[in-house]
N, C-alpha and C positions, 0 to 999 in steps of 0.2 A: 530517598527514604530519609525523613527527618525524625528527630527524636521526639518532638512534640506531636501529640495526637489530636489535641483540641484546636480547631481552627475556626476562624470567623467565616461563615458561609454566606456568600451572596445569593440572592434569589436565583433559582434555576430558570432558564428559559423554558417557557411552556411549549411543549411539543405540539405543533399544529396538527390537528386531525384533518382529514381530507376536506371537511366542511367548515373548518374553523377560519376565522378572519385572520389575514396576515398581520403578524405582530411587527412593530418597529424593530430595528436592529437592537441587540442587547445593550450596547453602548452607542450613543448617538454618533452616526457617521459625521466626519467633517463635511461641510457643505460642498456640493459639486453640481455640475451642470450637464444636462442630457439633451441631445438633439434628437428629435423624433422625425424621421423622414418617411413619407408615405406616397411618393410619386408612383404612378402606374402608367405604363404604355400598353399593357395587355389587360387581362381580366382585372376588374376592380371590385374588391370586397366591400360589401355594405357594412362591415364591422369596423372599418377604419376609424370612424368617429368615436365609436365605443372604446376602441383600443387607446386612442389618444387621451380620452377622458380618464380611463383607468390608470394610465401612466401618470397623468397629472395628479390624480388622487394619491397615488403611491409617493410621488414627489413631495406633496404637501405634508404627508405623514412621516416621511423618512429623510428630510433634509436635502432634497435636490430640486433644482429648478428644471422646468421643461420648456423647451422651445420646439414647436411643431412647424414643419414646413414641407412644401412640395416643390420648392424652388431649388433646382440643381446648382445654381450659382452659389449656394451656401457652402458648396464643397470647394473651398479655397483654403490655402494654408493659414491665413490670418484668422478666418472665421472658425475653422475646425479646432484651432488651438484653444478656443474658449471652452471646449467640451471634454469631459472625461470619457464619455462613450456616446456612440451614435446608434440609435435604434432604427433598423430597417423594418418598418411595420407594414406587412402585407404589400410590399413593393412588387411590381411585375415588369418584365421587359427590360429594354435598354434605357437607362434613366440618367446616365452620366456620360459626358463626352470625354475625350482622351485627356484633356487638361484636368478635368475634375477627377477622373480616375487616378491620375498621377498624384494629385494632392491627397486623395483619400488613402492611397497605398502608403505614402510617406507618413501620413498621420498614424496609421496602424503600426507600421514597422518601428516608428519612433515611440510607441508606448500607448497609443490610443486604444479605445475599446469598440467592439462591434457586437450588437445584440440583434440577432435575426429572428423574426417571428413569422411562422407559417410560410406564406408565399414569398418571403425573402429568398427562399430557395428557388423560386421561379423568376429569377432576375439575372441579368448580365451574363447570358450563356457564352458570349464570345470574349469574355474577359477572364483569362486563366487565374489571375490573382484573386478575383472574387470567388471563384469556385473553391480555391484553396482556403480562403478565409471562411466561407460559409460552411464548408465541410462536405457538401454534396448538393447536387442540383435535383430539382423535382423531375419525376418521370410520369406519374399518373396518380389517380385516386379513384376509389369507388364512391358510392353515395354516402352522405352524412349518416352516421349510425353510431351506436354505442360500441365500445371496445374496451379491452383490458390493457392497461399500461403497466408494465413491470418495471419497477424502479431498481436499477442496478447500483447506483451510488446514492447513499442516504447520508452523506457528509457534506456534499456541495450545497451551498446556500439555496440553490434553486430547487432542490429535491429533499433536503433534510427533514422538512415538515411532513413529508408524505409517507404513507404506509408502503409496504412492499409491493402491493398491487392496488391499482386505482381503476375504477370504472368511470369513463367519461364518454360524452357524445361530442364528436367533432368530425372534421373531414381528414381522413387518415392518408397521409402522403406515402407513396413509394418514391424511391430515389434512384437515380441513374447508377450510383455507386454506393458501396457500404462505407459509412464514415469511420468505422472502427479502426481502420488501418492508420488514420492520421489524426484522429480525435479521441477524446475520452468519452465514452458513451455513458450517459446518465440514466436513460430509460429506453426501453424497447417496447414494441407492440407485439401482443400475442395474437398472431394471425388466426388462430383457431377460435378466437372470441368474436370475430366479425367476418363479413364476406367481402372478397375482392382484393385482399392483400397479395402482393406479387413478389415480396422479397424473401419469404421463407422463414425459417426458424430464427434467424438473426436479423431483426428488423429495427435498427436504431430509430429513435423518435426525438430524443434531445441529446445534446452533447456540448462539450466545451473543448477548447484548445488554446494554444498560444502560437503566435506567429511573430518571430523576432521578439521585440519588447511589448507587442500588443497582445490583447486577449480577445477571444471570440466565444460567444455562446449562441446556440441556436435551439429553438423548439419548433416542432412540427404542429403544435396546437395553435389555436387562435383564429379559426375560420369563421365561427359564428359570433353574432353579437352577444349572445348569452354567455359565451366563454369569459368575457371580460368582467362579468359580474360575479363569477365564481371566486370565492375567497382563496381557495387553494391554488387556482390558476394565477390569480393576482400575486400570491406569494411566490409562485414559480417564476413569474416575470421579474419580481423584485430581486430575487436571488441572482438571476442572470444579469440584471443591470448592475447590481452591487459588485458582482465578480468582475465584469468587464470594466467597471469604473475603478477597480482596485481598492474597493472598500471592504472586501473580504477576500480570502485566499483559498485556494484548492489545488489539488494535484490533478491537472488536466492533461497529463501525458497519456498517450495511447496505452492501453493495458490489455494484454492477452496472456493466456497460459497459467493463470493463477487458480489454485484449488482452495475452496473454502475450508477453513478450520472451524470457524464459527460464523454462521449467518442465520442464527435462530436455533440450531441444534447444538446441544452440549455434549454429544457423543464424543468420547475420546478425551474429555476434560476431567480433571480431578482437583479437589480443594485440599491444600496443605495449610494446616494451622487454623486459627480462629477466624470468625467472620465468614462471609460468603459473597457470591455475586448472584443477583436475581437475573432471570432471563425473561424479558417481556418485550414484545414488538421487535424481535430480533436485535435486542439491545441488552448488553450485560451492564449492570449497575452495582457498584460495590456497596457492601454493608459491613460494618465492623472490621475487625482485623486485630493484629497485623498478620495477614495471611497471603497466600498466593494461589491463584487459579491457574493451573498449568496444563499444557497439552501433553498428557501422559502416554498417548498412543504411539508416539514416534519421536525420535531424535533427528536433528537436522545438522548438516555440515556446511554446505554451500547453498545459499538461498537468498531470495528477496522476500521479506516479510512485509506485508502492508496491513495496516489496521487504522480504523477511524476512532478518534477519542474526543471526549468532551469533559471539561471540568465544570462543576456548578458554580464555583467561586474560587477562593484561595484554598484549594484542596490539593491532595498529594496522592500520587500513584506513579507507577513506572512499568516498563516492559523489561522482563528478565530473559536472558538467553545464555546458552552455553553451560547449563548446570546438569548434574546427574539426577536420576530419578530419586525422589525422597519425599516423605510425608512431612518433613520439617521445612518450613519456609525459609529458615535461616541458612539452609544448605545452598539455596540459590544465591543468597547474599554472599556467602563465603566462597563459593566455587564458581559462580557465574558472573555476569555483568548486568547492570541495570542501566537502561536508557531512560533517563528521568523525564517526567512530564511536568511536575510542579514548577511554576515559573518564578517563585518568590524566595529562592534560597541563594546560597553562594554560587559563584560562576561555575564551579566544577560539580555542582549538584542541582542544577536547574534545567529547565526544558532543553532537551537536545544533548545534554551532557552524558558522557559515559561516567556514571556516578562515582565521584572521587578520583577517577583516573584521567579524564580529559574534559575540559569545558568545551561547550559548543562555540562556534563563531557567533558571538552575541549580537553583533550588528545584523548579520544575515538572519539569525533566528528571529530577532524582533521585527524585521521587515516582512517575515513570512507567517508570523504567529497570529491566529485569531484569538480573541479574548475569551474569558470564561463565558459559558452559555452558548458558544458556537463550536462547531465541529472542526477538528484538524485531522490531517492524515499524515502518518509516518510511513516512510519506506525505510526499513532496516535491512541493509544489504551485507551479507557475510560471505566472504570469499577467502577460504583458508583462515588465516588469523587477522585478516583485514576487515574492519567494521566501518561502514559508512552509514550516516543517518541523514535522511532527507525529510524536511518538514514542508508539507504542501508543495512538493516537487523541488524545493530549494535545498541544496546540500549545505548542512550546517555542522557536520562533524565527520572526521576521518581519523580513525584510531587503529593502530596495529598492536596486537597483543604480543608481548615479548616474555611473559611470565611462563616458564615451562610447566608450572603446576596447574595453571588455568588454561582453558581453551574456549574458543567461541563455538565449538561444536557441542551439541547437547540438546536439551529440551528448551522450550520457550514458555513464558507465562506472563500473567498480568497481576499486579498487586492490588489487594484491598488493604489500604494502609491503616485504617483505624476508624473508630467512631468519630463522626463529624466530617470525614472525608468522603465526598461523593464524586466518583469518576465513572464515566460510561464509555463503553466500547461497542463498535459495530464492525461487521464485515471484516473479520480477521482472516486473511488469505495468504497463501504462500506459493511461490514458484521456485522449485528446486533448480539449481544451476549446476553446470559442469564444474568439477573441482579444479583447483589450480594445478593439481597433478592427477595423473590417471593413466590408464592403459594396461598393457599386459607385458610382463617380463620379470626379470629377477629383482628382488629387494636386497640391496647391498648394505652391509653393516660393518661391524668391527673388523679391522684388519683387511678390509676388502673382501670379506667372505659373505656368503649368501644365506638368506632365510630359507630353510630346507625342511621338507617333510621326511622324517626318518625312514630310510629304506624305500622311499617312494610309495609308502603305504597309503591305504584308503580307508582303513577302519576308524570308526569314531574313537577318539582318544589317542590317536597316533601322535607321538612326540614331535614338537617343532623345535628345531635346533639350528645352530650355526654350522656351516659346512663350506669347504672350499668350493667356489663357484665352478660348475661343470656343464651348465647349459641344459641339464636334464629337466623333465617335466616336474620333478619334485621341487624344483626351485623357480617354477613359473607361477606368478601371481597376477590375477586380474584385479586391479584396484579401481573400484567404482563407487564414488561417494565414500561412505564409511565402511563398506563391505570389501574384504579381501578374500577372493576365491582362488583356490588352486584348481585350474582347469583339468588337470590329469585325473584328480579324484572327484571333481565337482563338489568339493566340500570347502568349508570356510575356516579362517583363522579365528580361534575361539579361546576365551578365558575359561579354564576348567571350573565347572560348577557355578559359573557366573560370579566367581569370587572377587573380592576387592582387597585382600590383604597382600602386603609385600611377600614376594616369593610364590604367589599363585602361578601355577604352570600354564603355559600357552600350548594349545593342542589343535589338532584337526577335528572338526565336528560337522555333522550335517547342518547345512545352512538353515537358519530359523528366524533371522531378523531380530534376534534379541540384543539387548545391550551388551552381552558378552561377546558379540561379534561386530561391535562398532569400533573403528579405529580412525582417529583424526590426526592427520599430519600437521605438525606445528611449524611455526615460522623458523625455529632454530634447528630443525632437522629431526626432532624427536617425534614419536608417534604415541598419542595418548588414547587410552580407553576411557571415553567420557563417563561410563557408568561407575568406574572405580576411581577416576581421577588420577590413575597411575599410568606409567609409561612402559612401552615394549622395551625389554632390557635383556642383555646377554648376562647370564648369571656369573657372578664372581669376576666380572670384567675379563674373562678368559677367552682367547681367540682359538682355543683348541677345537678341532673338529668334534662335533657331537655335543657341544656345550648347550645346555638347556636354555630356552627362551622363556622368560617369565615376566610377571608384573613387578615394578618397583617404583618408589617415589621418583617423580620426574626430576631430572637434573640435566646438565649439559655435557656429561661425560661421553667419551667415545663409544662406550658400550650401549648408549641410547641414541646414537646417530644412525639414521637410515636414509638411503637414497632410493626413491621409488621409481618405478618404470615410467 
């Protein structure tokens, strides 16, 4: 968050429609060299020549040279070192001998690139390394026909230009295994849209991955000659080539278990402060400000948050987390943490920084960052009071909160910084993690005494107090994420009336998922209610049996220290 709101804006990258011509990279790539290999010992596609020409055209427009060959002797250490990536274009069968295989494996593991097109998956079945590199081997296919391709990742350079669904005609491969367990899936096939698919509801069609220092991209498209004249398919190939040649970056780690917070639907989101975000083509784009678009439907404690973002030029925005609910955007600034996106400020307030608290590893950040006009992916991982930031899969920051007044638990949001700042977001998704603490048992506090339900009661409003530990059900608590439940009553630890003032009583109440029932364990032993920003406290710092538990400003005193089960 910078104080200045007027910024010089570079021209935004024009989003490619499905039928638009592939555009050059936003900033010209440094020159590189590509080897296209199309040897076949099995079925030979009549589209190979068209594919070679398409890649030559892409090279001429995008600053890379193309060497095309079907000579396996090109796979030697000296020759492979000339190329940033090798394209296997509709190869089939056993095409490399043992020595050539060894040279290619060393090339990949040492940082080389592999781009597989269509029947590259119908290649080298007896070479385990190749199967690992390609991601999956071909199994079967029905007749050439039209089908719907669903695009899962719209940040990768190979798919960022595409809408969420694409109708194409091609030969649609089934694979012997599902690539999702070892690769990051970029697109899938909708088997209900064509006849003969054999993989079911999850049918990966294109994907990317890393292997040691090398990169791999594979697409199942490219059977027909006409495919190579399709502008959108050419852009798809260009993105894969650029990724494997390390001219653009992406998060290509396998990804499962995430739930969409935004992928076109704004349900659960609220705007705080001026300005707004428009939602078009499953893309949020900032206008005006300074405001905050925050996910008001739920607070989070331990989680992996992933989101894709793009700046148009020298623009400013950030991701906020760990703040209480509020219609005031400055509440997130004062009570939470910002993971900065703008790359042109001081080290502790630039891309990847925990704004004003900790700078990113600048060298690692710079090596992983795509420039304005291209998409980037953040993973923001929160575990207790530890915060890690990954940019395009590279860890660039690791911060532990030690401020007893703040917490990483709370809401998340994205900033619309002000007039002249254009930032876009896609595919905001979250995977909740098991907490650093949890389980069922007593919660032990001041003087070794326990958090207790008065007289073992079960009525709403029953007093929560400090009491000598006795092993009873009144002192048994199940801590799961932010919710503390007393199994004996099946009710939850609650802030009376959802209050936020010092001295507000803590009570037993029917579990309802509200912010009054959220409790976040802090690194220093305190327990914070994110909604109020105050801590679980033994009133008057007294260890007498029956002492009321209430909310109070967070500090490090003994009457706010708790040991969880």
